[in-house]
ZAMARGU-4260 file (C-alpha; in steps of 0.2 Angstrom, whole numbers, plus 5000, padded with zeros to 4 digits):
<rodrens>
0) 4457/4909/4869 | 4448/4905/4885 | 4446/4886/4888 | 4427/4888/4891 | 4422/4899/4876
5) 4404/4901/4870 | 4401/4894/4853 | 4387/4899/4841 | 4382/4892/4824 | 4380/4904/4810
10) 4371/4899/4794 | 4376/4907/4778 | 4365/4912/4763 | 4368/4895/4755 | 4363/4885/4771
15) 4380/4880/4776 | 4383/4880/4795 | 4399/4886/4803 | 4404/4886/4821 | 4411/4902/4829
20) 4418/4906/4846 | 4411/4922/4854 | 4425/4934/4859 | 4413/4946/4868 | 4397/4955/4866
25) 4390/4972/4872 | 4374/4981/4872 | 4373/4999/4866 | 4356/5007/4871 | 4358/5025/4869
30) 4360/5028/4850 | 4357/5011/4842 | 4348/5000/4854 | 4357/4985/4848 | 4368/4971/4855
35) 4384/4968/4846 | 4394/4952/4845 | 4411/4948/4840 | 4416/4931/4834 | 4430/4921/4827
40) 4430/4904/4818 | 4429/4890/4831 | 4446/4882/4835 | 4457/4897/4831 | 4472/4896/4842
45) 4480/4911/4851 | 4495/4912/4840 | 4485/4911/4824 | 4480/4927/4814 | 4462/4928/4816
50) 4448/4936/4807 | 4436/4944/4819 | 4419/4947/4813 | 4406/4959/4821 | 4387/4958/4820
55) 4372/4967/4827 | 4355/4962/4833 | 4340/4970/4840 | 4341/4969/4859 | 4323/4964/4861
60) 4326/4949/4849 | 4341/4943/4860 | 4331/4944/4876 | 4318/4933/4870 | 4327/4918/4863
65) 4344/4910/4862 | 4341/4909/4843 | 4340/4925/4833 | 4346/4934/4818 | 4363/4943/4817
70) 4364/4957/4805 | 4379/4965/4795 | 4384/4982/4801 | 4382/4994/4787 | 4381/5011/4794
75) 4398/5020/4794 | 4396/5029/4811 | 4389/5013/4819 | 4404/5003/4812 | 4417/5016/4819
80) 4409/5014/4836 | 4410/4995/4834 | 4428/4996/4829 | 4432/5007/4844 | 4424/4995/4856
85) 4434/4981/4848 | 4451/4991/4850 | 4447/4994/4868 | 4443/4976/4871 | 4459/4970/4862
90) 4470/4983/4872 | 4462/4977/4889 | 4465/4958/4884 | 4482/4960/4876 | 4494/4947/4884
95) 4511/4954/4889
</rodrens>
């Protein structure tokens, strides 16, 4: 992972806070008009097997404030697009 990783705090439905490193984010404006963010648990080392999570949010919400709501991705077509984008990112950032 990069030394200067952006970190966010996610709060679960029970009110528990957990820190996550942001891998990357992108905006998709043509079909869904959302921002997608990929995160892993904070402190995960490069050699660890990681659980990458993806969330979406409305672009308008993310432009207004640093705080916002991240939503689960439930639409199958949207999820396929998010997985494809993650696979592209992983291939581009794969270490030799």
